[in-house]
C-alpha angles and dihedrals in degrees: 000000000000095000097034094113092042090109095159092066097089139118133207103240109150085323133346112319113190129199086243091053087055099044094045092049089053092047092050093051094046092045093051094041091052092049094046091046091056095039090239115146098157124129134186117245091254090054091047090053090048090050086052093054089048090052092045094049090045088056093052093046094045089051092051087058089082092063090063114104108166136055088241093056090044091052091049091048092052092049088052092049093054089052093046093053092049094046097048093035087060090046095054097041093040092054091045089052098047095045090061099039129083126272089252091058089054091052089050091051093048090048090051094049093048093037090056092055087047092052089049088054091048090054086049094054091050091044090052095046094052092047091050103041105035104007092240127149112227093193089062091060101038111019105032099058089055100043102023086225125126110238139154150152117309115258107209093187143280134288115217089358090279111059110074119213111223123198114192113235093171110186095333097079096227129058089220091058092049090048094051094042091052092062090072100064091035092056097034096048099040098074090041091055092044091055099046115116118256109269095023110152089234098052099087097039094051090046088054092043092051091048089050095048092047093054091049089049091056092044089059088065085212111161093193090051092051092042089053092043089052095050091045091050088054088054091053091045091071097066101020105039091118090055090051087063094053129090091248087070101024097052094056094042089049088052090055092048095048090049093049096043089051092054092044093049090051090061104018100159093046094052093045090056091048092047090050090051095048093046094050103100092183094063124113090257095053102043098072092058089060098034094061093066086067092070094061097079092045093051097041089050090062103026104020099152107048105002128215099319131273119307091002104116089099091055091050095047092050089051090052103039107016093238111127125211094022116149128209095253089218132067091214091053094049091049094050097042096043102036105021129215091319094054091044092050091048092050089050090053089050092050089048090053090054091050089049090053090052089046088055091050090053090050089050090052091052090050091053091047089054091056097042096250110163090214090073086075088067106031096051099048089043093051090045093050091048090051092051091047092049089052091046091050094050091049096048090052090063086087104016139042116235100121088084090063127098092246092069093054092049089051090048091052091050091049100047090044094052100089092044092052099043092039091055093047090049091052092051118106 
């Protein structure tokens, strides 16, 4: 979970092999071996539902196999199937593991997940600082010797032809990916922080962490990330609007505003130029995110039920435009084009299931509050934070594609296991 967002750690071995691929494969083998060795095939209800979704998606993707008509499309489909098995395999086994382990283990898993994204952000800050101050490429020193791949910080452009505009991509490979992934710890940890008791040992560290993550979020200049963060904040405003008016929230937010304002004032013309560029939706960088939606009617008119086949948008796009290796720039475009109406409807049911599990966690929190159980001060904020993070991720993927990454399935496992883990802890004597 700690390294699940470290996308730059990959190698070209008969295709791209990421560190997450390796670690997930090892985890699945060890999990299955342990269960078989002990003759234990039991799964919790939540894990069984996740397994049901795995089988349902597998049927849709296997049915889409018959729409493939070239060696290239078959190769893309095979790559997509491998990722699918690893992603949903982790979801099923991850939920099964979390549901049987202690509450402390769940907190450790959540800390590893959020901590990994925070480490990614820290790498991005160092990466940005070195690029701005001395023009050095941090990846050349730390990543390229491991992967033999040339990577580096994103260069958005240049102001005045001389001042380069850097956007930290950290270990994600794309500043927008970093920006979208950062919304999860920001939204999950904020309500937990706001509900911590005065004097709690984690109150100040969490405040500092949230300030740091928000500054890095702004540094990515990710429009999709900020759009998702804004929508997630609106969700949190429903139950926590009173907390948003208190010093515990306003002081850290004020620190971010003051820091960002000081940096902008120091280079006002530079940042005004960058801001105009990032808010211009008619620019060349923004237009592909809107143009890809135009492919949906054409594809659905010819392959409405099952689409073109898993992971085959790039093949279709190259056939139409002649541009190779071009992604759909939207998770929803990818889902509709590649899996048709059936695949899109199935994924909608999957997302609704995650929301329902988070709803069950919120109801558990209310029940614990009614009986005066102090555990309510943890489960309700966590459930609301994950609900906001899920909304933010869904919105951000309107114009980007991160829900096909490992981190989303790690988040989904933590979310759907939440009511089972806390419910068992509440029943414990």
